[in-house]
C-alpha positions in Angstrom: 18.4 -19.6 25.9 15.6 -17.7 27.5 12.1 -18.9 27.2 10.4 -17.9 24.0 7.3 -15.8 24.5 4.5 -16.6 22.1 1.7 -14.1 21.8 -0.8 -16.9 21.5 -4.0 -14.9 21.3 -2.9 -12.6 18.5 -1.2 -15.4 16.6 -4.3 -17.6 16.8 -6.4 -15.0 15.0 -3.8 -13.7 12.7 -5.0 -16.0 9.9 -8.6 -16.9 9.7 -7.8 -20.4 8.4 -5.8 -21.2 11.6 -7.6 -23.7 13.9 -8.2 -22.4 17.4 -6.0 -24.0 19.9 -6.3 -24.1 23.7 -4.5 -21.1 25.0 -1.6 -22.1 27.2 0.0 -19.4 29.4 2.8 -17.9 27.3 5.5 -18.4 29.9 5.0 -22.2 29.6 6.4 -22.2 26.1 10.0 -23.1 26.4 12.1 -23.4 23.2 12.2 -27.2 23.0 8.4 -27.3 23.3 7.8 -24.8 20.6 10.1 -26.2 18.0 8.9 -29.8 18.3 5.2 -29.0 18.1 3.7 -28.4 14.6 0.7 -26.4 16.0 3.0 -24.1 18.0 5.3 -23.6 15.0 2.4 -22.7 12.8 1.1 -20.3 15.3 4.5 -18.7 15.5 4.6 -18.3 11.7 1.0 -17.0 11.7 2.0 -14.2 14.0 4.8 -13.1 11.6 2.2 -12.6 8.8 1.3 -9.3 10.6 4.7 -8.0 9.4 3.1 -7.6 5.9 0.5 -5.1 7.0 -1.4 -4.7 10.2 -5.2 -4.7 10.3 -6.5 -1.7 8.4 -3.2 0.1 8.1 -3.1 -0.3 4.4 -5.1 2.8 3.7 -2.9 4.9 5.9 -0.2 5.1 3.2 -2.5 7.5 1.5 -2.0 10.0 4.4 1.5 10.7 3.1 0.7 11.1 -0.6 -1.3 13.5 -2.7 -4.3 11.1 -2.7 -5.9 12.4 0.5 -5.8 15.1 3.1 -5.6 14.1 6.8 -6.3 17.2 8.8 -4.8 15.9 12.0 -1.1 15.1 12.3 -2.0 11.4 12.7 0.9 9.1 11.7 3.2 12.2 11.7 2.1 12.9 8.1 2.6 16.6 8.4 6.3 16.2 8.7 6.3 14.7 5.3 3.6 16.8 3.7 5.3 20.1 4.8 8.8 19.0 3.9 10.2 19.3 7.4 11.2 15.7 7.9 14.4 15.2 10.0 16.3 12.4 11.7 14.7 13.5 14.9 11.0 14.0 14.1 10.9 10.8 11.9 10.4 9.0 15.2 6.8 10.5 15.2 6.1 9.1 11.7 3.9 6.0 11.9 5.5 2.6 11.3 3.3 2.4 8.2 6.3 4.3 6.7 8.9 4.6 9.4 9.2 0.8 9.6 12.7 0.5 11.1 12.0 -0.6 14.6 8.9 -2.6 13.7 10.7 -4.3 10.7 13.7 -5.3 12.7 11.5 -6.4 15.5 9.9 -8.9 13.2 13.2 -9.9 11.7 14.4 -10.8 15.2 11.5 -13.2 15.4 12.1 -14.5 11.8 15.8 -15.1 12.7 14.8 -16.9 15.8 12.6 -19.2 13.7 15.5 -20.0 11.3 17.9 -20.6 14.2 15.6 -23.3 15.6 13.6 -24.8 12.7 16.3 -27.0 11.1 16.7 -29.1 14.3 13.0 -29.5 14.7 11.8 -33.1 14.4 8.5 -32.4 12.7 7.1 -33.6 9.4 9.5 -32.6 6.7 6.9 -31.4 4.2 5.3 -29.2 7.0 8.8 -27.9 7.9 9.5 -27.0 4.3 6.3 -25.1 4.0 6.9 -23.1 7.1 10.5 -22.3 6.1 9.3 -21.0 2.7 6.5 -19.0 4.2 8.9 -17.4 6.5 11.3 -16.7 3.6 8.5 -14.8 1.9 7.8 -12.8 5.1 11.5 -12.0 5.5 11.6 -10.8 1.8 8.5 -8.7 2.4 10.0 -7.1 5.5 13.2 -6.2 3.8 11.3 -4.8 0.8 9.3 -2.6 3.2 12.6 -1.4 4.7 14.4 -0.6 1.5 11.5 1.2 -0.1 11.5 3.5 2.9 15.2 3.9 3.6 17.2 2.6 0.7 19.9 0.0 1.6 19.6 -1.4 5.1 21.7 -3.8 7.2 20.9 -7.4 6.5 20.8 -9.1 9.9 20.8 -12.9 9.9 21.6 -13.6 13.6 19.3 -13.5 16.6 20.0 -10.4 18.7 18.7 -8.8 21.9 18.7 -5.6 23.7 22.2 -6.2 24.9 23.7 -7.0 21.5 26.6 -5.0 20.2 25.5 -2.7 17.4 28.8 -0.8 17.2 29.8 -2.5 13.9 26.4 -2.6 12.1 26.7 -1.3 8.6 24.2 -0.8 5.8 24.1 -3.2 2.9 23.7 -1.5 -0.5 20.2 -1.3 -2.1 21.4 -3.8 -4.7 22.7 -6.3 -2.1 19.3 -6.1 -0.3 17.5 -6.7 -3.6 19.6 -9.8 -4.3 18.9 -11.1 -0.8 15.2 -10.6 -1.3 15.1 -12.2 -4.7 17.1 -15.2 -3.5 14.4 -15.8 -0.8 11.6 -15.3 -3.3 13.1 -17.7 -5.8 13.3 -20.4 -3.1 9.6 -19.8 -2.3 8.7 -20.1 -6.0 10.6 -23.3 -6.3 9.2 -24.9 -3.1 5.6 -23.8 -2.6 2.5 -24.5 -4.8 1.2 -21.6 -7.0 -2.0 -21.4 -5.0 -2.1 -23.1 -1.6 -5.2 -24.9 -0.5 -5.4 -22.5 2.4 -6.2 -19.3 0.4 -4.7 -16.8 2.9 -1.3 -18.5 3.1 1.7 -17.6 0.9 2.2 -19.5 -2.3 4.6 -19.3 -5.2 2.4 -16.8 -7.1 2.4 -14.4 -4.1 6.2 -14.7 -4.3 6.2 -14.0 -8.0 4.0 -10.9 -7.5 6.3 -9.5 -4.8 9.3 -10.3 -7.0 7.6 -8.3 -9.8 7.2 -5.3 -7.5 10.7 -5.5 -6.0 12.3 -5.6 -9.5 10.1 -2.8 -10.8 11.3 -0.6 -7.9 14.9 -1.7 -8.6 14.6 -0.7 -12.2 13.0 2.7 -11.5 14.8 6.1 -11.6 15.4 6.4 -7.9 17.4 3.1 -7.7 18.6 2.9 -11.3 20.1 6.3 -12.2 21.8 4.9 -15.3 18.6 3.4 -16.6 20.2 0.0 -16.9 17.9 -1.9 -19.4 18.9 -5.3 -17.9 17.0 -4.3 -14.7 14.0 -3.4 -16.8 14.2 -6.8 -18.5 14.2 -8.6 -15.2 11.2 -6.5 -14.1 9.4 -7.4 -17.3 10.3 -11.1 -17.0 9.1 -11.2 -13.4 5.7 -9.7 -14.3 5.3 -11.9 -17.3 5.6 -15.1 -15.2 2.2 -14.3 -13.7 0.4 -13.6 -17.0 -0.4 -17.2 -17.7 -1.2 -18.4 -14.2 -4.9 -18.4 -14.7 -5.8 -15.0 -13.2 -8.3 -12.6 -14.8 -9.6 -9.1 -14.2 -12.9 -9.0 -12.3 -15.8 -7.6 -14.3 -16.9 -5.3 -11.5 -14.2 -3.0 -10.2 -16.0 -1.9 -7.0 -17.4 -5.3 -6.0 -14.0 -6.9 -6.4 -12.8 -5.4 -3.1 -15.5 -7.1 -1.1 -15.0 -10.6 -2.5 -11.7 -12.2 -1.4 -12.4 -15.2 -3.7 -12.3 -13.2 -6.9 -9.9 -14.4 -9.6 -8.0 -11.1 -9.8 -6.6 -11.4 -6.3 -3.2 -13.1 -6.2 -2.7 -12.7 -2.5 -4.9 -10.9 0.0 -5.2 -10.3 3.7 -8.4 -11.7 5.1 -10.2 -10.7 8.2 -12.9 -12.3 10.4 -15.2 -11.5 13.2 -12.4 -12.3 15.7 -9.7 -10.6 13.7 -11.4 -7.5 12.2 -10.7 -3.9 11.5 -12.4 -0.5 11.7 -12.0 0.5 8.0 -15.7 1.0 7.3 -16.0 3.3 10.3 -12.8 5.2 9.7 -13.5 6.0 6.1 -17.2 6.5 6.0 -18.9 9.9 5.6 -19.4 11.8 8.8 -23.0 12.3 7.8 -23.3 8.5 8.1 -21.6 8.4 11.5 -18.1 7.7 10.2 -14.8 9.4 10.9 -13.9 10.4 7.4 -10.2 10.1 8.2 -8.8 9.7 4.7 -10.6 12.4 2.6 -9.7 12.3 -1.1 -7.9 15.4 -2.5 -9.1 17.5 -5.3 -5.8 16.5 -6.9 -7.0 12.9 -7.1 -10.5 13.9 -8.2 -9.1 15.9 -11.0 -7.1 12.9 -12.2 -10.2 10.9 -13.0 -10.7 11.2 -16.8 -13.9 12.2 -18.5 -15.6 9.5 -20.5 -13.8 10.7 -23.7 -10.5 9.6 -22.1 -9.2 13.1 -21.4 -7.8 14.3 -18.1 -10.2 17.1 -17.3 -8.2 19.5 -15.2 -4.6 20.3 -16.0 -3.7 22.1 -12.7 -5.6 21.4 -9.5 -4.5 24.6 -7.8 -5.5 26.9 -10.6 -8.3 24.7 -11.9 -7.1 25.1 -15.5 -9.5 23.0 -17.7 -8.3 20.7 -20.5 -10.1 22.2 -23.6 -10.0 18.8 -25.2 -12.2 17.2 -22.6 -16.0 17.2 -22.2 -15.6 18.4 -18.6 -18.3 20.9 -17.4 -17.0 22.9 -14.4 -20.6 23.6 -13.4 -21.3 19.9 -13.3 -17.9 18.6 -12.4 -19.0 15.1 -11.5 -20.8 14.2 -14.7 -19.3 11.9 -17.4 -16.3 10.7 -15.4 -14.3 7.5 -15.4 -16.6 4.9 -13.6 -13.8 4.3 -11.1 -14.4 7.8 -9.8 -17.9 6.8 -8.7 -16.6 3.5 -7.3 -14.0 5.3 -5.1 -15.2 8.7 -4.2 -18.2 10.1 -2.2 -18.8 13.6 -3.6 -21.5 16.2 -3.2 -24.8 14.8 -4.5 -23.6 11.2 -4.6 -25.4 8.4 -2.7 -24.0 6.7 0.4 -25.5 4.3 2.9 -29.3 3.6 2.7 -29.7 5.9 -0.2 -28.7 9.0 1.7 -27.5 11.9 -0.5 -24.0 13.2 0.5 -23.9 16.9 1.3 -20.4 18.4 1.3 -21.5 21.9 0.7 -21.2 24.5 3.5 -23.4 23.6 6.4 -24.5 20.4 4.6 -25.0 17.1 6.6 -21.5 16.0 6.0 -19.9 19.3 6.9 -21.1 20.0 10.4 -19.1 17.4 12.5 -15.7 17.7 14.1 -14.2 15.2 11.6 -15.8 16.7 8.6 -13.9 16.6 5.3 -11.6 19.5 4.5 -11.5 18.5 0.8 -15.2 18.2 -0.1 -14.9 14.4 -0.5 -14.9 11.1 1.4 -13.4 7.8 0.4 -15.9 5.2 -0.9 -13.4 2.5 -2.0 -13.3 -0.4 0.6 -16.5 1.0 2.3 -19.1 -1.8 2.2 -22.5 -0.1 2.1 -24.2 -3.3 3.2 -22.6 -2.9 6.7 -23.5 -0.5 9.4 -21.2 2.5 10.3 -20.3 1.8 13.9 -17.1 1.9 16.0 -18.1 -1.4 17.5 -18.8 -3.2 14.2 -16.4 -5.9 13.1 -15.4 -5.0 9.5 -13.9 -7.8 7.4 -13.3 -6.2 4.0 -10.1 -7.9 2.7 -7.1 -6.1 1.4 -5.3 -7.1 -1.8 -1.5 -7.3 -1.4 -1.3 -8.2 -5.0 -3.8 -8.3 -7.8 -3.6 -8.9 -11.5 -4.2 -5.2 -12.5 -1.0 -4.2 -10.7 1.0 -6.9 -12.6 -0.4 -5.7 -15.9 0.7 -2.2 -15.1 4.1 -3.4 -13.8 4.5 -5.2 -17.1 3.4 -2.2 -19.2 5.9 0.1 -17.4 8.8 -2.3 -17.9 7.9 -3.0 -21.5 7.8 0.7 -22.2 11.3 1.2 -20.8 12.5 -1.6 -23.1 11.1 0.1 -26.1 8.1 -2.1 -26.6 5.4 0.6 -26.7 2.8 -1.6 -28.4 3.0 -4.1 -25.5 2.8 -1.3 -23.0 -0.3 0.1 -24.6 -1.9 -3.3 -24.8 -1.6 -4.0 -21.1 -2.7 -0.5 -20.0 -5.7 -0.9 -22.2 -6.5 -4.3 -20.7 -6.9 -2.5 -17.4 -9.0 0.2 -18.9 -11.2 -2.3 -20.7 -12.5 -3.9 -17.5 -16.2 -4.5 -18.1 -17.4 -2.0 -15.4 -14.8 0.5 -16.5 -14.7 0.4 -20.3 -12.7 3.5 -20.8 -11.3 4.4 -24.3 -8.1 2.8 -25.3 -5.0 4.9 -25.2 -3.0 5.5 -28.4 -0.2 7.7 -27.0 3.5 7.1 -27.7 6.8 8.3 -26.3 6.8 10.4 -23.1 3.0 10.9 -23.4 2.6 7.1 -23.1 4.8 7.0 -20.0 2.7 9.6 -18.4 -0.4 7.6 -19.3 1.1 4.5 -17.6 1.9 6.6 -14.5 -1.6 8.0 -14.6 -3.3 4.6 -14.9 -1.5 3.5 -11.7 -2.8 6.6 -9.9 -6.4 5.8 -10.8 -6.5 2.0 -10.8 -4.5 1.5 -7.6 -5.8 4.5 -5.6 -5.8 4.0 -1.8 -4.0 0.7 -2.1 -0.6 1.9 -0.8 1.2 2.6 -4.1 1.1 6.3 -4.8 3.5 7.6 -2.1 6.2 5.1 -3.3 5.4 5.5 -7.0 6.1 9.2 -6.9 9.4 8.6 -5.2 10.7 5.8 -7.3 9.8 7.8 -10.4 11.6 10.9 -8.7 8.6 13.1 -9.5 7.4 13.9 -6.0 7.6 17.7 -5.4 6.1 20.6 -3.7 2.7 20.3 -5.4 0.1 21.4 -2.8 -2.9 19.4 -1.7 -6.1 21.1 -2.9 -9.6 21.0 -1.5 -12.9 22.3 -2.6 -15.3 24.7 -1.0 -18.9 24.2 -2.2 -21.6 26.8 -1.6 -25.3 26.2 -2.2 -27.3 29.3 -2.9 -31.0 29.9 -2.2 -32.1 28.4 -5.5 -30.2 25.2 -4.9 -27.4 26.0 -7.3 -23.8 25.1 -6.4 -20.6 27.1 -6.8 -17.1 25.6 -6.4 -14.0 27.3 -5.1 -10.6 25.5 -5.0 -8.2 26.3 -2.2 -4.8 25.1 -0.9 -5.2 23.3 2.4 -3.5 25.5 5.1 -1.4 22.8 6.7 -0.3 21.6 3.2 1.0 24.8 1.8 4.4 23.2 1.4 6.2 26.5 1.9 9.4 24.7 2.7 11.7 23.8 -0.2 11.6 20.3 -1.6 14.8 18.4 -1.2 15.7 15.2 -3.1 16.6 13.8 0.3 12.9 13.4 0.8 12.7 10.5 -1.7 13.7 8.3 1.2 13.2 8.6 5.0 16.0 9.3 7.4 17.1 6.7 9.9 16.3 8.0 13.4 19.3 9.6 15.0 19.1 7.2 18.0 19.9 4.2 15.7 22.9 6.1 14.4 24.1 6.6 17.9 23.4 3.0 18.9 25.7 1.9 16.1 28.5 4.2 17.2 27.9 6.0 13.9 28.9 3.0 11.9 25.4 3.1 10.5 25.5 5.7 7.7 22.7 8.3 7.6 20.9 9.0 4.3 22.2 12.0 2.4 20.6 15.3 3.2 19.6 14.4 6.8 
């Protein structure tokens, strides 16, 4: 077997709890050395944690959804936004979504681990821990693959560039789910609920991933017959976490800067040596930031007024809900507190008390990267840190938090006919101390829409929206809308909605777009034994 290359530097810093080891030249790590040394095994496992999400990539999912507008074709988002995705241009879509090559690259390393670990003569408890952490990582990789493509090949052997792919076939979506759940059940049975090393996988992280996987499995995209047994499994999986000692944080905004908060079930931590650029990439251009992920008017319109009503019924036309207390001349007053926690808007306060100016020729509208929507993202921007390309940002990212589990449970319980339970858990999220929005009382389809809506607001910019719209099968041609703001000589503002030019969505929506195509080169490599998704 060829020498195993360990990327020591990246692995060492992948988890902040990992002790620094002397860096040995990578070509000195032969297989026998690696698999008999606990420190090297742990470093190898640490490196695979990056398969979950890389550095600040988590906010980039929003580029492809209706949450934000990204005016450049970064990540290949225009191919998706303009409904022109093909098996050719999917290669230009970032591996945030087009995860095929990246995912199978990690699976190669995971399979190499399992091929060697059983014969390793290291402490059995340590070995068991590493095995189960890698099972979680393997489950997460396959989940990322199936939510993008549907069923994918389950590959268990170690392969290389010369391997024969001519007989590779896709497993069904259900077969992949069964494989994922089998791994997660092993993790739940063999790891502690909350490991002493906070940023390592435990049983509760596996329970949370199981909840998400089974929710997707029960949803319309993957459950066309609306099999209630699937919804029961999704409900049961979420319910397992309800009595594990977690609680909603009182303060919605501050939660995202405190990785020790009791709402986080599992989060990605960062450090000075393993940091990201999120604070710079998201911050207002008037503060020196890039403003890469500018919230859409669509999302802004979704934040309720304090009376619990959705204020605008159609973002493109601006039709106002007559039941709400919304004032179109003062559009940012009396809104859900989460709006102020997540969005920089004209007249809001940013770093050092500066007033945001997103009106024409305002301080936030004169730079190259200025917003095209009239807004900037505030969520995850720590205003106690400077805005600088050279700053080491350490804001953590929650893979799983209790609010998501509450909403997973509410959705599953609704589908099982338990509307009282569904309302209860949506209202728990809305009753957070810093949010305190009115309880919902809806029933039937109106309640289901409320559940969908609460996910849109509560989980904004956390990587859910793109996939939620697709698993619900409600993604469509709805355009992304921005806002032109004009300030007159008397200081009065006027507001004009407009459809963003690159997001006109003139091309017809196809249901094929609910999943991504597999790049044509992978089909060719398999001698066409690998079946392409319908419609591509």
